[in-house]
N, C-alpha and C positions, 0 to 999 in steps of 0.2 A: 814209228818212234817209241822207245821204252821208256814207261813210264815208272817213279817208283810213289809207290803208294804211301805215306806215311798215316796212322793212327795213335795218335800220343795220347797215355795215360798220363797221373801224376805221378807215377812209381814202373808205367811199362811202356813199351813203345811196337806193337804189331808193324808189320810193313809185306811187301808184296811186289816187284818188276815184273812189269807186265809188256810187252808185245804188243801193242794198238792195236800193228797189221791183221796178225793171229788172234789179237785174246788170251793167246795163252801164256799163264802167271809161268817164270821163269823162275821163282825162286822166290821164298816166304821164309820169314822167322816173326821171331817174336826175343824183345831186349826185357827181362823179370828184376824187380827189384833193384831199380834204380836207384844210385844214394842207398844205398842199404846195402848190410853186408853180408855174403853170398849172393850175391845181382848173377846173371846168366844171361847169354844169348843163344836160342837157337835158331837151326840155321839148317833148312830145306832146299839144293838146286831142284829141279822138277828133272824128274829121273832118280835122284842121288838117296841117298843117306842122309837121315836127319843127326845135326851132327848139336850137340848144348857142349861150350865151355864158361865155364863158370872165371870169372875174368871179372874186379873192377870195375864197376860204372860209375863212378861219383856225380854225372851229372847226365844231360839227356844229350849233350853237345859230344861226349866221349861212344856213349850210346851207339849217334850216329855215324861218329867213328867206327867203329865197331858193325856195325850196318855195312856202310862202303866197301869196308876191307874186306866183309866177306864175300861180297858178290865183286868183287875185284880178285878175290884171290888165285895164283894160279894155279890150283888144282882144281880147286870146287866152284870157284867162280864163275858168274855168267855173264861178264862180260868184261873187255878186256880193260878198261879204264871207265873214268867218270862221265867223258866225252863222249858214251854212248849212251849216256841216261839223258832223252831230250829235257823231261819234267818234272815234274813233283808235282805229286795231287795230295793237299792233306785234307784230312778230315777233321772240320770245327763241329762243335754241337750247337753253339747258341749263336743264330745270327740276327736276333732280335727282329724289328718290322726293318733294320737296316737293307737286310741283304735276304732280296726274294730269289735267287741265284748266283750258280759259285762265282766265285771272282779272280781276275790273276791277282797277287799279293803285293802289294807298295808300303811305303811308309805309311800311307794314309788306311791303304783295308786295317796294317795291323792296330793303328791308334784308334779306330771306331770297334773294331775286333773286340780291344780291352775294355770300351765302355760298354761291354755287353757282360762283364764280366761278373759282373752283381745278379746276373741271372742265369749266373751257372757259373760259380764258388769252383764248383770242386771238378770242371772240366775243362774251360774254356783258358782258364790259366795254362793249366797243361799243353792242350793245343798250341798254346802262343810259344811255351818252349818249344817243343817241337821244331818247330817254323820257325824261329831264329836261329836255333842249331845247322834245323837245314842250311839258313842264309849263310849262315858264319863258314861250312866247309864245303858250301857249291855255292860262290856269289854270283855267275854270271849263267845260272842254271833258270829258266823262271817256274813258276809256284803259281801254286792255284789252290783256293780254298775252296773246300766243298761243305757245306752247312746242312745239316739235320734238320734245322728249321726251316731252311728255303723250300719246298716244295709243298708246305702246308699256310701259305704265304698269301694260295689262291683262297683257303675261305670267306665265306662271308662275314661281313660284321657281327650277325647275330649269332653263327657259328662260335667266334670266337669269344666276344665277350662276355665277362660275368657278372651276374649282379652285388654290385658290389659300385658303391660312389662313383662314378662316371671321373672325378675329379682323380680319385687313384691311377686311375689309365693315362690321364693327363702327364700326368705329376713322375708317374713311377713303368707305364707301359703294365701295367697289371693286364694280363689279358691271357689265352692259349692259344701257344706257340706250338706245339707238337714235336717229336720228333722222330727218328727212325727214318729220315725222310725220305735218306740215301735209298732204304731198304722197299719203300714204300713206292717209289718212284720205280725204280727198279721193276719190281715183282709184278706191280700191275702193267708196265706196257711189256713185261715177257709174256705172260699171261695171252693176251690179245695178238703178242708174235703168234704164239702153238697154236690158238685156236684161229689161225688167220680173219682175223677182224681187227676191223677199222679202230684202234684207241679211245679215239674221240668220240666215238659212237659206241660206247659201253658203260654199263654202271657196274662200279667191280669195288666190293669190298675187301681189304688185304691185314688181315689174321697173322701178326709179328709175334710172337710167338716163342718166349725165351725167357731167360732168368729176367729179363725185362721184358716189357709186351707191352703192344700198342696195336690198336686197329685202327684206320683208314678209310672213309667214303671216298673214291674216286670217277666223279660225274664228268661225262663227256674228254675224260684228261687234265680233269683240272680235282684236286682235295681240297673239299666241300667240307670236312671234317672228319675231326682224329679226337683217339683218348685220352692222351696224355694232353700235361695245361704247361701253365708257368714253370713248370721245373716235370723232371720223368716221375710224380709221383703219383701223380693223378691217374684217375682211371682205371686199368684194369688190377685183380690182384697177382702180385708179379712172386717172384722167386723171395725173397724181403721186404719188398715193397708192398705197404697196402692195401694202394688204387685208394677207389673214392669211398668218405668215411661223413659222419655227420662233422661239421670244423666244431662240433662243441665236446664233442670226444675231448681234444686237443687239452680246455680246461679241464674237464670233469678229473684227466687222469692227472694231471699237473696235481691239481688238487688233493686227491685221494693218495696220490704215491710219493706227493713233494718231491715233485722235480720240476725241473725248470723248463723254458722251452725245447732250448736245444734239446736237451736229452728227451723227450719228446718228439722230436723229431728224428733225434737216437733210434728210438725203437720201432717210428712210420715207416726210417728207409732201411734200417737193417736188420731188423728184429722178427716181423713182423710180413705178411702176404703167406704164403704156402709154406714155411718155418715158421713162421706164428700158429695159423692153423692147425697143423700136423702138429703142434707141442714140441717145437724142437725136435722132429724127427730129420725130418730133413729141409734145406729150397731146392733140390738137384727133382726135376720128373722122372727119372730114371727110377731112383729111391721111391719116389711115393707110386707109380706104376706097381715096381717088386711088390708093396706093400699092399695095392691095392689088392692084388691077387691073391695075397696073404690074408687075406681078410682082416688087414688090421683099422681099425677103425679110424686112429690119425689119420695114417696117410687116404683113406677111404673121402673123409669130410673133406681136407682139402683140396684132392683134385676134381670131384664133385661141388666145388664154391666156385673153382678157378673155373669148370666151362661152366656152369650158367650164365657167371660173370660175362663169356665171351660168349654166348649167345643172346645174354640181353644188350650186348651192345651192338651184334649184329642186326639183332632185331631193329633198335635205334636207328639204325643207319641205313635202313632196307625205305624205316619212313622218310628220312632227310630226301634220299635219296627218287620218294617214292616209284621203289622199285631196285631190281640187282639182279646183274647178268650174272655176274661170277665171283663166288665167295673164292677167296687164297689163303691157303695154309705154308707157310715158310719160317723161318728162321728156328735155333735149334729142335725146339718144345713142335711146333709147328710141322716141322720135315720129317720130323721122326717117331712122335707119339700118337698114333692110331689108335689108339685107343683115345684120346682127347681129344684128337677129331672125330670121334666116331659118338664120343658124348654129347660132344655140341650139335653135329649135327642130330640127334636125336629129339632136339629142341624145334628146326626147324620144318617139320614135318609140310605147313602150311606153305613152305615155299616151293613145294612137288620135288624133296631132294631125298633119293635112298642113294645111299653109298653104295659102289663095285667092292667085299670085302679082301676081295684079291687085291684090286689098284690099290686100296688102304694101307697096305701087310708090305707096300713095296718104300724103295727110300731112295733118295741119291736120285731123282733125276725129276723133269719137267712130266707130271703126268693128272691127266683127268681122274679124281677118286668115284664121281656119279656113273651110273647109269646111265645108259642114251635115253633113255625116257625122263629124263628130270629137269623140272623144266628150269632150273638156277644149276649150273654149274658148279662145278667142286672140283679145286684144282690144289693140288701140290707145287710150289714152285721153290726150289731152292734159291736163296739168298743169292748176290753176290754183290755187295758193297763195293767190295776192293775194285770192281772191272767197272763197275758203276763212275765213280770216280776217278778214273782211268779213262772214260769216256768224258767226263766235262771237262777233266785235264786238258785233253788233244782236241775238244773245242774251239776252245778259249787260245791254247796257243801254236796249235798244229799247221 
């Protein structure tokens, strides 16, 4: 079966077409600036040249139409017609407590997802737009929703509750949900496969480190804790997000700076993290690494603080699981920034970790980067959320 994977944002749309039998990506691409002047589609068939086309995209329906047109194009397409696409898998950011696993999309499912919109107002409405656009253009093709939050629904109550009046949980479902669940699930399972270990007999910590970053504790195949919370703002310091702060800072800054709550939240989401810590040097960890090697104090501060926060969460999750067998690094920073992995692991000597520096310098492969005599195994596992979504889609409709 060929599965089209759609990851829809408010003004962008990423896609991949995957052959579920070989698990090969047949084509992938990106629609940018949807509804904005200068919209563009980038399309790359497997083994072919990347094509960029500037073309009007007034809405997501037109973007989906252009995606389907590219996939079926006589010269560079990878399928002859849409009948060859057996199903569509959609990334949906927030499923609240409603969805503990992926589901086949129905009218009732869409209504329930819409009820979660206030929990993810920047993401869920965009996801729904993409789903509805696909349903309009491919009405007879089964579709599946794969939720970022679903993997974390196995957390025990003591891990997901906040120290707030319980009535707020009852009325508004305010609790920790966690995100990047598709990545955490894929990486923790892949680590067990690479090590030839039983997934349900491992204690694994997954460090998904990118511009958005989160850590999860996976015990015996079930997520027992994760760093992001009600929203993706909680937890680690990230590219532009603050991560954990004293909540009183919001009131303090509002009074001192004369800002509204909405303005302060913009600061916390878009002007903080390593961008803010580096005094606006960059939110890109490649720039920070360059700055670190040049002795730039702003880059050093941001990089060191980020790594310290990662190491603190790893330590907390070792306690939560009463031990750890495997620590995995993944996502853009986790997979590519050897300096970040080194700094984090410097804090973890109590776990008997020593890095193989040659292995730590490699990229783009599933690899153990700890030495053979390390008591705890450290790995790099490139994430593949699109493949994970395709697998879930086939499981439900195949």
